[in-house]
Structure formats: structure tokens, C-alpha cells
DOKOLBA-553645 format. One record per residue (C-alpha): x, y, z; residue number from 1; chain. Coordinates in steps of 0.5 Angstrom, whole numbers, plus 500, padded with zeros to 3 digits. Layout:
N
X/Y/Z/NUM/A .
...
% end
This chain:
511
534/431/529/1/A .
529/435/524/2/A .
532/441/520/3/A .
530/447/521/4/A .
525/451/515/5/A .
524/458/513/6/A .
521/462/508/7/A .
522/468/504/8/A .
518/475/504/9/A .
519/479/499/10/A .
516/486/499/11/A .
516/489/491/12/A .
514/497/493/13/A .
514/503/489/14/A .
521/505/491/15/A .
525/498/491/16/A .
524/491/493/17/A .
526/488/501/18/A .
527/480/502/19/A .
527/476/508/20/A .
529/471/511/21/A .
524/468/516/22/A .
525/462/520/23/A .
520/458/523/24/A .
520/462/530/25/A .
519/468/526/26/A .
527/470/526/27/A .
529/474/521/28/A .
536/471/518/29/A .
537/475/513/30/A .
536/481/509/31/A .
536/485/502/32/A .
534/491/498/33/A .
535/493/491/34/A .
532/500/488/35/A .
527/500/483/36/A .
528/505/477/37/A .
522/509/474/38/A .
520/511/467/39/A .
523/518/466/40/A .
520/524/462/41/A .
513/522/463/42/A .
507/528/463/43/A .
504/531/469/44/A .
501/526/473/45/A .
504/520/470/46/A .
507/515/474/47/A .
511/508/470/48/A .
515/503/471/49/A .
518/497/467/50/A .
516/490/471/51/A .
523/488/468/52/A .
526/493/474/53/A .
522/489/479/54/A .
525/482/477/55/A .
531/484/477/56/A .
531/487/484/57/A .
527/481/486/58/A .
534/477/484/59/A .
539/483/487/60/A .
535/483/494/61/A .
534/476/494/62/A .
541/474/493/63/A .
543/479/497/64/A .
538/476/504/65/A .
541/469/502/66/A .
548/471/503/67/A .
547/474/509/68/A .
543/468/511/69/A .
549/463/509/70/A .
553/466/515/71/A .
548/463/519/72/A .
550/456/522/73/A .
545/450/521/74/A .
542/454/514/75/A .
541/451/508/76/A .
538/455/502/77/A .
535/448/501/78/A .
531/448/507/79/A .
527/454/505/80/A .
520/452/503/81/A .
515/457/502/82/A .
515/464/499/83/A .
510/470/499/84/A .
510/477/496/85/A .
508/483/497/86/A .
506/488/492/87/A .
505/495/491/88/A .
498/496/489/89/A .
493/498/483/90/A .
499/498/478/91/A .
496/495/472/92/A .
501/490/468/93/A .
499/489/461/94/A .
500/482/458/95/A .
500/480/451/96/A .
498/472/449/97/A .
506/470/450/98/A .
506/473/457/99/A .
511/478/455/100/A .
509/486/458/101/A .
506/490/453/102/A .
508/497/456/103/A .
511/499/462/104/A .
507/499/468/105/A .
502/505/471/106/A .
502/506/478/107/A .
498/507/484/108/A .
500/514/484/109/A .
499/515/477/110/A .
493/520/477/111/A .
492/521/469/112/A .
487/517/468/113/A .
482/521/473/114/A .
478/522/466/115/A .
478/515/466/116/A .
474/514/472/117/A .
469/519/472/118/A .
467/516/465/119/A .
466/509/469/120/A .
463/511/475/121/A .
458/516/471/122/A .
457/510/466/123/A .
454/505/471/124/A .
450/510/474/125/A .
454/515/479/126/A .
458/514/485/127/A .
453/511/490/128/A .
451/506/484/129/A .
458/504/483/130/A .
459/503/491/131/A .
453/499/492/132/A .
456/494/486/133/A .
463/494/487/134/A .
462/495/496/135/A .
468/501/495/136/A .
468/508/491/137/A .
473/508/484/138/A .
479/512/486/139/A .
483/515/481/140/A .
489/511/481/141/A .
485/504/481/142/A .
487/499/475/143/A .
480/499/473/144/A .
481/506/470/145/A .
488/505/467/146/A .
485/499/463/147/A .
480/504/460/148/A .
487/509/459/149/A .
489/504/455/150/A .
484/502/451/151/A .
483/510/449/152/A .
490/512/448/153/A .
494/506/447/154/A .
489/502/442/155/A .
495/498/438/156/A .
497/496/445/157/A .
490/494/448/158/A .
489/490/441/159/A .
495/486/444/160/A .
493/485/451/161/A .
491/478/453/162/A .
492/478/461/163/A .
491/484/466/164/A .
495/483/472/165/A .
498/487/478/166/A .
505/488/480/167/A .
505/482/485/168/A .
501/477/482/169/A .
505/478/476/170/A .
512/477/480/171/A .
508/471/481/172/A .
506/469/475/173/A .
515/470/473/174/A .
516/465/478/175/A .
511/460/477/176/A .
508/461/470/177/A .
501/461/473/178/A .
496/467/472/179/A .
492/468/479/180/A .
490/473/483/181/A .
487/473/490/182/A .
482/477/493/183/A .
486/482/497/184/A .
489/485/491/185/A .
484/484/487/186/A .
479/488/491/187/A .
483/495/490/188/A .
482/493/481/189/A .
475/496/482/190/A .
473/490/478/191/A .
471/486/483/192/A .
464/486/487/193/A .
469/485/495/194/A .
462/482/498/195/A .
461/476/494/196/A .
469/476/492/197/A .
468/476/485/198/A .
469/480/478/199/A .
463/485/478/200/A .
460/484/469/201/A .
456/491/469/202/A .
463/495/472/203/A .
467/490/467/204/A .
463/491/461/205/A .
464/498/461/206/A .
470/498/459/207/A .
470/492/455/208/A .
465/486/454/209/A .
471/481/453/210/A .
475/484/459/211/A .
472/478/463/212/A .
477/474/460/213/A .
483/478/461/214/A .
482/477/468/215/A .
486/473/473/216/A .
483/467/476/217/A .
480/470/483/218/A .
484/465/489/219/A .
482/465/497/220/A .
488/468/500/221/A .
490/461/503/222/A .
491/458/496/223/A .
498/457/494/224/A .
500/461/487/225/A .
504/454/485/226/A .
511/452/486/227/A .
517/456/484/228/A .
520/454/476/229/A .
526/450/477/230/A .
531/455/473/231/A .
529/460/477/232/A .
529/455/484/233/A .
536/453/481/234/A .
539/460/480/235/A .
538/461/488/236/A .
540/453/489/237/A .
533/452/492/238/A .
530/446/492/239/A .
522/445/491/240/A .
519/452/494/241/A .
511/454/494/242/A .
510/460/492/243/A .
504/463/497/244/A .
498/468/493/245/A .
501/473/496/246/A .
498/481/496/247/A .
498/488/496/248/A .
502/492/500/249/A .
498/494/505/250/A .
495/487/506/251/A .
501/484/508/252/A .
502/489/513/253/A .
497/488/516/254/A .
499/481/517/255/A .
505/483/518/256/A .
503/488/524/257/A .
498/483/528/258/A .
493/487/525/259/A .
489/480/524/260/A .
483/481/530/261/A .
479/488/531/262/A .
480/493/535/263/A .
488/493/532/264/A .
489/499/527/265/A .
496/500/523/266/A .
499/506/521/267/A .
503/506/515/268/A .
508/512/514/269/A .
511/511/507/270/A .
511/514/500/271/A .
503/514/501/272/A .
500/514/508/273/A .
495/509/510/274/A .
491/507/516/275/A .
487/500/516/276/A .
484/496/521/277/A .
481/488/521/278/A .
473/487/520/279/A .
470/481/519/280/A .
465/484/515/281/A .
465/489/509/282/A .
465/496/512/283/A .
461/501/506/284/A .
463/508/505/285/A .
457/511/501/286/A .
462/518/501/287/A .
467/513/497/288/A .
473/516/502/289/A .
474/509/506/290/A .
475/503/501/291/A .
473/496/504/292/A .
478/492/500/293/A .
479/484/502/294/A .
485/482/506/295/A .
489/477/505/296/A .
487/472/510/297/A .
480/471/508/298/A .
476/477/511/299/A .
476/485/510/300/A .
480/491/511/301/A .
477/498/511/302/A .
482/503/510/303/A .
484/510/508/304/A .
489/512/503/305/A .
493/518/503/306/A .
498/519/497/307/A .
503/525/500/308/A .
507/523/507/309/A .
515/521/506/310/A .
515/524/499/311/A .
514/531/502/312/A .
519/531/507/313/A .
523/528/501/314/A .
522/534/497/315/A .
524/539/502/316/A .
529/535/505/317/A .
533/536/498/318/A .
530/542/497/319/A .
534/546/503/320/A .
539/540/503/321/A .
538/537/510/322/A .
538/530/513/323/A .
532/527/515/324/A .
535/527/522/325/A .
536/535/521/326/A .
530/536/518/327/A .
526/533/525/328/A .
531/537/529/329/A .
529/543/525/330/A .
521/543/526/331/A .
523/541/534/332/A .
525/548/535/333/A .
518/550/533/334/A .
512/550/538/335/A .
506/545/537/336/A .
501/547/532/337/A .
506/552/529/338/A .
504/558/530/339/A .
497/556/527/340/A .
501/555/520/341/A .
498/550/515/342/A .
501/546/510/343/A .
496/542/506/344/A .
500/537/503/345/A .
497/535/497/346/A .
503/535/493/347/A .
501/529/488/348/A .
494/530/489/349/A .
490/527/494/350/A .
485/521/495/351/A .
483/522/502/352/A .
479/527/501/353/A .
478/526/494/354/A .
482/531/491/355/A .
485/528/485/356/A .
488/535/482/357/A .
490/538/489/358/A .
496/541/490/359/A .
500/543/496/360/A .
498/550/501/361/A .
501/553/505/362/A .
496/558/510/363/A .
498/563/516/364/A .
505/566/514/365/A .
507/572/519/366/A .
513/574/522/367/A .
513/569/527/368/A .
512/563/522/369/A .
516/565/516/370/A .
522/561/518/371/A .
524/554/517/372/A .
522/551/523/373/A .
515/553/523/374/A .
515/551/515/375/A .
518/544/517/376/A .
514/543/523/377/A .
507/545/519/378/A .
510/539/514/379/A .
510/535/519/380/A .
503/536/522/381/A .
500/537/516/382/A .
502/530/513/383/A .
498/527/520/384/A .
493/532/520/385/A .
491/529/513/386/A .
491/523/516/387/A .
486/525/522/388/A .
481/527/517/389/A .
481/519/514/390/A .
481/516/521/391/A .
475/520/523/392/A .
471/517/518/393/A .
473/510/519/394/A .
471/511/527/395/A .
464/514/524/396/A .
463/508/520/397/A .
466/501/524/398/A .
470/503/531/399/A .
475/507/535/400/A .
483/504/535/401/A .
484/500/541/402/A .
492/499/539/403/A .
496/503/534/404/A .
502/499/530/405/A .
506/504/525/406/A .
511/501/520/407/A .
513/505/514/408/A .
519/509/513/409/A .
516/514/517/410/A .
515/511/523/411/A .
522/512/524/412/A .
521/520/525/413/A .
519/520/533/414/A .
517/527/532/415/A .
511/524/527/416/A .
509/519/532/417/A .
508/524/538/418/A .
505/528/533/419/A .
500/522/531/420/A .
499/520/538/421/A .
496/527/540/422/A .
493/528/534/423/A .
489/521/534/424/A .
488/521/542/425/A .
491/514/541/426/A .
498/511/544/427/A .
503/510/538/428/A .
507/503/538/429/A .
512/500/533/430/A .
514/494/532/431/A .
521/489/532/432/A .
520/487/525/433/A .
520/494/522/434/A .
519/491/515/435/A .
512/489/516/436/A .
510/488/509/437/A .
515/483/507/438/A .
515/480/515/439/A .
507/478/514/440/A .
508/476/507/441/A .
513/471/510/442/A .
508/469/515/443/A .
502/468/510/444/A .
507/463/506/445/A .
508/460/513/446/A .
501/459/514/447/A .
499/457/507/448/A .
505/451/507/449/A .
503/449/514/450/A .
496/448/512/451/A .
498/445/505/452/A .
501/440/510/453/A .
495/438/514/454/A .
496/442/520/455/A .
490/447/520/456/A .
493/453/524/457/A .
490/460/523/458/A .
494/466/521/459/A .
492/469/527/460/A .
496/464/531/461/A .
501/465/528/462/A .
501/473/528/463/A .
500/473/536/464/A .
506/468/537/465/A .
510/471/532/466/A .
509/479/532/467/A .
514/483/537/468/A .
511/489/539/469/A .
517/495/541/470/A .
517/495/549/471/A .
516/503/549/472/A .
509/506/548/473/A .
508/513/546/474/A .
503/516/549/475/A .
499/522/547/476/A .
500/529/551/477/A .
493/531/554/478/A .
496/539/553/479/A .
496/537/546/480/A .
489/534/544/481/A .
485/540/544/482/A .
490/544/540/483/A .
491/539/535/484/A .
483/538/535/485/A .
482/545/533/486/A .
487/544/528/487/A .
484/539/525/488/A .
478/543/524/489/A .
481/549/521/490/A .
485/544/516/491/A .
479/541/514/492/A .
475/547/514/493/A .
482/550/509/494/A .
481/544/504/495/A .
474/544/503/496/A .
475/552/502/497/A .
480/550/496/498/A .
477/544/493/499/A .
474/549/487/500/A .
481/552/486/501/A .
484/545/486/502/A .
479/543/481/503/A .
482/549/476/504/A .
488/546/476/505/A .
485/540/472/506/A .
487/544/466/507/A .
494/547/469/508/A .
495/539/470/509/A .
494/537/463/510/A .
499/542/459/511/A .
% end
């Protein structure tokens, strides 16, 4: 009898690392988790982590997953054949000539590089010109401006820079010793032409003409990164394990939610919020709000990203001492629409709409709405309405969703899904496997492994066979659609009216 084979999916996110052991039938037989530590005492707008915390979390979470898998009959760690990594996008890991990390990595939600972002865009001729070159706008938080920040603010560290890496390909490098990056994560650096699938010299030269020599080799997603180094494999009692190309967390979650054919949309409710869909060709947005990333299958992933979802509810929960369950129960005491109360949830600035210096705003307080239930309900609705603004832009550029699949920690909130279904006018469905990014990384590893062995199977075939949806469908409530359409218009009008005031926040955020 042929022995079973297994695959590892790792998701190195903002808060921690999750590990899954998946068998060839898509069944998860082992799970692990380990938290990440942030660099503390930073200035406003800065967000950093030491990559050593990712390595430690990888080891701890994978040990936990293997320990659980060991309890299953017939499982053998030696039968793990491939591994895939999902990583938080847009980070900047600077390596020296010896492959050592020079300084802590600046993360995707680091907005301290707004001036560098403006400089790069202006240097190539403005936003429209940048989009013509790269195929997407340079958002605050992309890797390109972080590199320029290092050059300007820490020239002694920049002189040591030998290789630019992002979180997921740094972990690939740690495991294999190979320096490479696949198209999906590379497209989120702001240094790549996402249509021609190559680094763009005109953008790169604005930062440093020699930077091209410090960028990793580009890979098609079906190309593996290499094999786990012997000493690391031995530490986990593994044999020869192929390391897939991996990708950014949104690209891997797209695979993990089956978002690999047109018409399917994914709503991810995590620290950030994203909505994205599959496209066989690039979708350009000259307003610069929707990013046409490459996906991790060889196609494209039109995507909007908001920076404020579960961070807003977590701050609320901590401030009033409620559990998440209590928070949702309290919100349900207020009626849909929260009496017209609007929350602009721009706690960490905002990417879409483009408000890097935005801040949170509560509008519409009166004797009726000045109560916890109304305030909390407005928070839940404000996060969804913020995503609704960007979703309307995707519909205008590409197509409307036929099938919405929901993932991320926030997907456990039924209230959020009820609001989203009515606000987006589309049914919402959860997945059997909630860790979509880690699961997608395991499926990508399976796809690459099988193709390396001569079995020409598509990622679409694998996703169709192995991804399972929950039976429950959360439908829009017809009586709430018009209410949320009106509230969406007021939400959009409010942030536009305040956009100049947000700009004035710049001087305060510098202090």
C-alpha cells in the first residue's frame, strides 16, 4: 500500500505564525500557533518586528502542529513532502552580505514613509505616470518607500544593504538558503511592472541605480524556492521537503478560499481588511485605489486594502473591558444604521480611501445615539462601509461579485457578515477551513510538488476538489439594503469633507 503524503502550510502574519499539516485529501491533521513580538517604543506611524521573532514562531508553531499530527494513525513526519509559506505583504527585511538581518523589518502598516512615497511618485512624473510604469499606485506602506527611508534616515545601515527581502521570502531564505521572490509578493513592493512581470528600472533608479543588484530573483509561482536545509529538516525529523514559492498573505488566502476563477470574491477581515478577486489579466486603476497585484497562481488579483478592521474592535474591547462576544451582544441592542451615527474607523490612517493621516471620527452624537450600543454598532458598520467604498471601485473597473467568501479572524463575527451581506448586496459564505492563508500555502505546495513530479494538474483543479464551504449562507436583508446604501453615501461624503483636516494631522503625527 502506498503511504500517505503530507504538506505544510505556514502563515506568518502580523500577530503570529500559524502552521497546518495537511494530507493529500485536504484534511488538516495538525495545527500550531505562536505569537510575534513587536518592536516597542516607536514613533507614531512606525510598526516594526525583528525577523528573528518570525523564525522562532515558525519553529514553535510547526512543533505544535507536528505534535498534534503525531497523534493520528499512519502519520509520519518523514512523509511530509512539501511546504508553503504565506507572509504579511509589503514588509522590508534588509540583509547584509552574510545574509544577516541589518535592522528590524518595517511592516505593511508602517506609515512613517509617507514623505518617501510622495518623493518617489513625484520623481517619476506623478501618480498617473507611476501607474503607467508599474501598473498600480505606490501606496504608503509598500516596500519601495521603506528602502528609500533607510537610505535617508539610516545611511550607515543602507551602506550595509546587500539584499532586499519581504517577510515570506526571508523565511524561504532561512529554510533553503536561496534568495528569490515570486511575482505576487514582488508586485506589492512598488518596484515591479505587474504586467511585464519584471523589476522596473525607472522606478528603481529613483531610489538608487545600484538597487537592482540587491533585489531577489523573480520566480513564476509554480517554480519552487528550493529544499529545506538538512540541519533544519533534521530538527523537525523531516526528510527531503520541497519549499514552494509561497506568497503574500492575500495571495495565499485567495488560493485557500478557492478564489482562483473569475466571479469569486474574498472578504478578509483581519487586522486589515481586504477584498480581492481573480482576473486573467491586469486591471488598472488610474485613481490609484485598487491595486492590481499578481496572484500566486500566475494570474492577477485586483485588490483593495483598508488598514482598520479588528484593530478597531480590539481597541474598543480593551477600552471598555468587554469580550468580543459581549461587544457584539451590545451592538445588537442598537438598530441597524445606529440611528445615523457614523464612525470613520481610520485609527491607523487609511490606504483606501487614500488617507495616510486619517484618524477616527464619530459623527452624529445626540441624546439617542450617545450610548454604548449605538457607538459599538457604528463601529461594526463603519468598518464595513469603509470596505464598501473600495468594493464599488472594483465593480466599476472589473465586475460585480457572484460569490463572496469570508476569511480572517473577523469572519467569526456573525454581525459583521450580516452587515456586509446587506451593505454589499451579496450573500456571504464561510469556509470549512478558517485559516485560509496557511491552507492556501499548503495547497500551493501541493500544486508545485505534483507538477515537479510530472503530474500536470492546475491549481484550479486542486481548489475545486479540496476547498469546502460551510452550508450556511448569510443572505442580504432586503429591508436593510436601501438603509446601507444611504449610509454609504453619507460615509463617503463625510470623509471627503474632512480630508483636508486629516492632512493637518501630519504635523501632529510628526511630534
